ChimeraX commands (.cxc) that place a marker at each C-alpha (Angstrom):
marker #1 position -47.70,-37.97,-80.64 radius 0.5
marker #1 position -51.38,-37.42,-79.39 radius 0.5
marker #1 position -52.90,-36.59,-83.05 radius 0.5
marker #1 position -51.73,-38.25,-86.26 radius 0.5
marker #1 position -54.67,-37.69,-88.61 radius 0.5
marker #1 position -53.77,-34.06,-90.11 radius 0.5
marker #1 position -50.31,-36.63,-90.57 radius 0.5
marker #1 position -52.16,-39.15,-91.99 radius 0.5
marker #1 position -54.27,-36.91,-94.63 radius 0.5
marker #1 position -50.29,-36.08,-95.56 radius 0.5
marker #1 position -50.34,-39.67,-96.49 radius 0.5
marker #1 position -50.86,-41.34,-100.21 radius 0.5
marker #1 position -48.80,-44.63,-98.13 radius 0.5
marker #1 position -47.37,-45.26,-95.02 radius 0.5
marker #1 position -44.17,-46.94,-95.73 radius 0.5
marker #1 position -43.33,-49.45,-92.52 radius 0.5
marker #1 position -40.25,-50.64,-92.52 radius 0.5
marker #1 position -39.99,-52.47,-89.45 radius 0.5
marker #1 position -37.73,-55.51,-89.06 radius 0.5
marker #1 position -39.76,-56.98,-85.94 radius 0.5
marker #1 position -42.95,-55.68,-83.88 radius 0.5
marker #1 position -45.30,-56.24,-81.54 radius 0.5
marker #1 position -49.14,-55.49,-82.87 radius 0.5
marker #1 position -47.70,-51.73,-84.78 radius 0.5
marker #1 position -50.27,-49.30,-84.43 radius 0.5
marker #1 position -49.36,-47.66,-87.21 radius 0.5
marker #1 position -50.18,-49.43,-89.61 radius 0.5
marker #1 position -54.08,-49.75,-88.16 radius 0.5
marker #1 position -53.78,-46.45,-88.21 radius 0.5
marker #1 position -53.26,-45.94,-91.39 radius 0.5
marker #1 position -55.50,-48.44,-93.29 radius 0.5
marker #1 position -57.80,-46.84,-90.64 radius 0.5
marker #1 position -57.98,-43.80,-92.81 radius 0.5
marker #1 position -57.74,-45.32,-96.11 radius 0.5
marker #1 position -54.18,-45.38,-96.22 radius 0.5
marker #1 position -52.39,-48.50,-98.04 radius 0.5
marker #1 position -49.33,-49.89,-96.48 radius 0.5
marker #1 position -46.45,-50.98,-97.91 radius 0.5
marker #1 position -43.91,-53.13,-95.63 radius 0.5
marker #1 position -41.51,-56.09,-94.40 radius 0.5
marker #1 position -43.52,-58.94,-93.84 radius 0.5
marker #1 position -42.15,-58.84,-90.27 radius 0.5
marker #1 position -43.45,-60.77,-87.06 radius 0.5
marker #1 position -46.34,-58.17,-86.30 radius 0.5
marker #1 position -46.16,-55.97,-89.30 radius 0.5
marker #1 position -48.59,-59.56,-91.35 radius 0.5
marker #1 position -51.88,-59.52,-88.21 radius 0.5
marker #1 position -51.83,-55.95,-88.49 radius 0.5
marker #1 position -51.35,-56.26,-92.38 radius 0.5
marker #1 position -53.42,-58.51,-95.01 radius 0.5
marker #1 position -50.79,-58.88,-98.53 radius 0.5
marker #1 position -52.68,-57.75,-100.99 radius 0.5
marker #1 position -55.26,-56.33,-99.66 radius 0.5
marker #1 position -54.66,-53.15,-97.01 radius 0.5
marker #1 position -51.33,-52.51,-98.35 radius 0.5
marker #1 position -48.10,-54.90,-99.32 radius 0.5
marker #1 position -46.21,-56.82,-97.42 radius 0.5
marker #1 position -42.39,-58.15,-99.15 radius 0.5
marker #1 position -39.56,-60.05,-97.67 radius 0.5
marker #1 position -37.81,-58.20,-94.86 radius 0.5
marker #1 position -34.77,-56.74,-95.35 radius 0.5
marker #1 position -34.89,-56.89,-99.49 radius 0.5
marker #1 position -35.41,-53.03,-99.79 radius 0.5
marker #1 position -35.87,-53.53,-103.21 radius 0.5
marker #1 position -38.37,-55.39,-103.31 radius 0.5
marker #1 position -40.15,-52.45,-100.86 radius 0.5
marker #1 position -38.74,-49.92,-103.01 radius 0.5
marker #1 position -40.96,-51.49,-105.83 radius 0.5
marker #1 position -44.32,-51.64,-104.14 radius 0.5
marker #1 position -43.85,-48.28,-102.76 radius 0.5
marker #1 position -43.71,-46.86,-106.73 radius 0.5
marker #1 position -46.38,-49.26,-107.85 radius 0.5
marker #1 position -48.21,-47.60,-105.21 radius 0.5
marker #1 position -47.19,-44.53,-105.79 radius 0.5
marker #1 position -47.89,-44.63,-109.93 radius 0.5
marker #1 position -50.73,-46.43,-109.63 radius 0.5
marker #1 position -53.70,-43.74,-107.96 radius 0.5
marker #1 position -57.08,-47.20,-108.80 radius 0.5
marker #1 position -54.51,-49.76,-106.96 radius 0.5
marker #1 position -54.05,-47.68,-104.10 radius 0.5
marker #1 position -57.75,-46.42,-103.40 radius 0.5
marker #1 position -58.61,-50.28,-103.49 radius 0.5
marker #1 position -56.08,-51.13,-101.62 radius 0.5
marker #1 position -57.09,-48.17,-99.40 radius 0.5
marker #1 position -60.97,-49.46,-98.40 radius 0.5
marker #1 position -59.87,-52.95,-98.27 radius 0.5
marker #1 position -57.35,-51.89,-95.50 radius 0.5
marker #1 position -60.26,-49.94,-94.25 radius 0.5
marker #1 position -62.88,-52.91,-94.39 radius 0.5
marker #1 position -60.07,-55.29,-92.18 radius 0.5
marker #1 position -58.96,-53.20,-90.03 radius 0.5
marker #1 position -62.72,-52.36,-88.49 radius 0.5
marker #1 position -63.85,-56.03,-88.65 radius 0.5
marker #1 position -61.23,-57.54,-87.46 radius 0.5
marker #1 position -59.82,-54.12,-84.83 radius 0.5
marker #1 position -62.72,-52.14,-84.38 radius 0.5
marker #1 position -62.86,-51.40,-80.23 radius 0.5
marker #1 position -66.05,-53.71,-80.09 radius 0.5
marker #1 position -64.76,-56.48,-81.80 radius 0.5
marker #1 position -61.25,-56.70,-79.11 radius 0.5
marker #1 position -63.08,-56.11,-76.31 radius 0.5
marker #1 position -65.48,-58.53,-77.09 radius 0.5
marker #1 position -62.44,-61.08,-77.78 radius 0.5
marker #1 position -61.04,-60.26,-74.30 radius 0.5
marker #1 position -64.39,-61.02,-73.45 radius 0.5
marker #1 position -64.29,-64.48,-74.80 radius 0.5
marker #1 position -60.84,-65.80,-74.10 radius 0.5
marker #1 position -61.30,-64.46,-70.32 radius 0.5
marker #1 position -64.56,-65.87,-69.57 radius 0.5
marker #1 position -62.99,-69.91,-71.61 radius 0.5
marker #1 position -60.25,-69.25,-68.88 radius 0.5
marker #1 position -62.96,-68.64,-66.06 radius 0.5
marker #1 position -65.09,-71.95,-67.56 radius 0.5
marker #1 position -61.50,-73.97,-67.26 radius 0.5
marker #1 position -60.85,-73.21,-64.32 radius 0.5
marker #1 position -64.01,-74.39,-62.78 radius 0.5
marker link #1:1,2 radius 0.2
marker link #1:2,3 radius 0.2
marker link #1:3,4 radius 0.2
marker link #1:4,5 radius 0.2
marker link #1:5,6 radius 0.2
marker link #1:6,7 radius 0.2
marker link #1:7,8 radius 0.2
marker link #1:8,9 radius 0.2
marker link #1:9,10 radius 0.2
marker link #1:10,11 radius 0.2
marker link #1:11,12 radius 0.2
marker link #1:12,13 radius 0.2
marker link #1:13,14 radius 0.2
marker link #1:14,15 radius 0.2
marker link #1:15,16 radius 0.2
marker link #1:16,17 radius 0.2
marker link #1:17,18 radius 0.2
marker link #1:18,19 radius 0.2
marker link #1:19,20 radius 0.2
marker link #1:20,21 radius 0.2
marker link #1:21,22 radius 0.2
marker link #1:22,23 radius 0.2
marker link #1:23,24 radius 0.2
marker link #1:24,25 radius 0.2
marker link #1:25,26 radius 0.2
marker link #1:26,27 radius 0.2
marker link #1:27,28 radius 0.2
marker link #1:28,29 radius 0.2
marker link #1:29,30 radius 0.2
marker link #1:30,31 radius 0.2
marker link #1:31,32 radius 0.2
marker link #1:32,33 radius 0.2
marker link #1:33,34 radius 0.2
marker link #1:34,35 radius 0.2
marker link #1:35,36 radius 0.2
marker link #1:36,37 radius 0.2
marker link #1:37,38 radius 0.2
marker link #1:38,39 radius 0.2
marker link #1:39,40 radius 0.2
marker link #1:40,41 radius 0.2
marker link #1:41,42 radius 0.2
marker link #1:42,43 radius 0.2
marker link #1:43,44 radius 0.2
marker link #1:44,45 radius 0.2
marker link #1:45,46 radius 0.2
marker link #1:46,47 radius 0.2
marker link #1:47,48 radius 0.2
marker link #1:48,49 radius 0.2
marker link #1:49,50 radius 0.2
marker link #1:50,51 radius 0.2
marker link #1:51,52 radius 0.2
marker link #1:52,53 radius 0.2
marker link #1:53,54 radius 0.2
marker link #1:54,55 radius 0.2
marker link #1:55,56 radius 0.2
marker link #1:56,57 radius 0.2
marker link #1:57,58 radius 0.2
marker link #1:58,59 radius 0.2
marker link #1:59,60 radius 0.2
marker link #1:60,61 radius 0.2
marker link #1:61,62 radius 0.2
marker link #1:62,63 radius 0.2
marker link #1:63,64 radius 0.2
marker link #1:64,65 radius 0.2
marker link #1:65,66 radius 0.2
marker link #1:66,67 radius 0.2
marker link #1:67,68 radius 0.2
marker link #1:68,69 radius 0.2
marker link #1:69,70 radius 0.2
marker link #1:70,71 radius 0.2
marker link #1:71,72 radius 0.2
marker link #1:72,73 radius 0.2
marker link #1:73,74 radius 0.2
marker link #1:74,75 radius 0.2
marker link #1:75,76 radius 0.2
marker link #1:76,77 radius 0.2
marker link #1:77,78 radius 0.2
marker link #1:78,79 radius 0.2
marker link #1:79,80 radius 0.2
marker link #1:80,81 radius 0.2
marker link #1:81,82 radius 0.2
marker link #1:82,83 radius 0.2
marker link #1:83,84 radius 0.2
marker link #1:84,85 radius 0.2
marker link #1:85,86 radius 0.2
marker link #1:86,87 radius 0.2
marker link #1:87,88 radius 0.2
marker link #1:88,89 radius 0.2
marker link #1:89,90 radius 0.2
marker link #1:90,91 radius 0.2
marker link #1:91,92 radius 0.2
marker link #1:92,93 radius 0.2
marker link #1:93,94 radius 0.2
marker link #1:94,95 radius 0.2
marker link #1:95,96 radius 0.2
marker link #1:96,97 radius 0.2
marker link #1:97,98 radius 0.2
marker link #1:98,99 radius 0.2
marker link #1:99,100 radius 0.2
marker link #1:100,101 radius 0.2
marker link #1:101,102 radius 0.2
marker link #1:102,103 radius 0.2
marker link #1:103,104 radius 0.2
marker link #1:104,105 radius 0.2
marker link #1:105,106 radius 0.2
marker link #1:106,107 radius 0.2
marker link #1:107,108 radius 0.2
marker link #1:108,109 radius 0.2
marker link #1:109,110 radius 0.2
marker link #1:110,111 radius 0.2
marker link #1:111,112 radius 0.2
marker link #1:112,113 radius 0.2
marker link #1:113,114 radius 0.2
marker link #1:114,115 radius 0.2
marker link #1:115,116 radius 0.2
view
């Protein structure tokens, strides 16, 4: 999908019930838009979403906990707003293009230094 903005604009919460990921874009995009994420605390997802910062992570496969977390956020606009703002700040400070490029440059420079 080329443009997720119209879809994100319709969301109150992104539900992301993945059992395993690399580094998932959907939770990052949602948080960057101020939308909290509810998902499983799976590999990859835990790197993209901080529990109780940008959303709520529950044990992998626990459908009842996932449902309860979604219901809690749907029914609590204040909590949604709080988690949305915190998730937005998390993504900006950890996944902004300048931050990622600088981290890659530092990594490569470290490899070059260690090869000398």
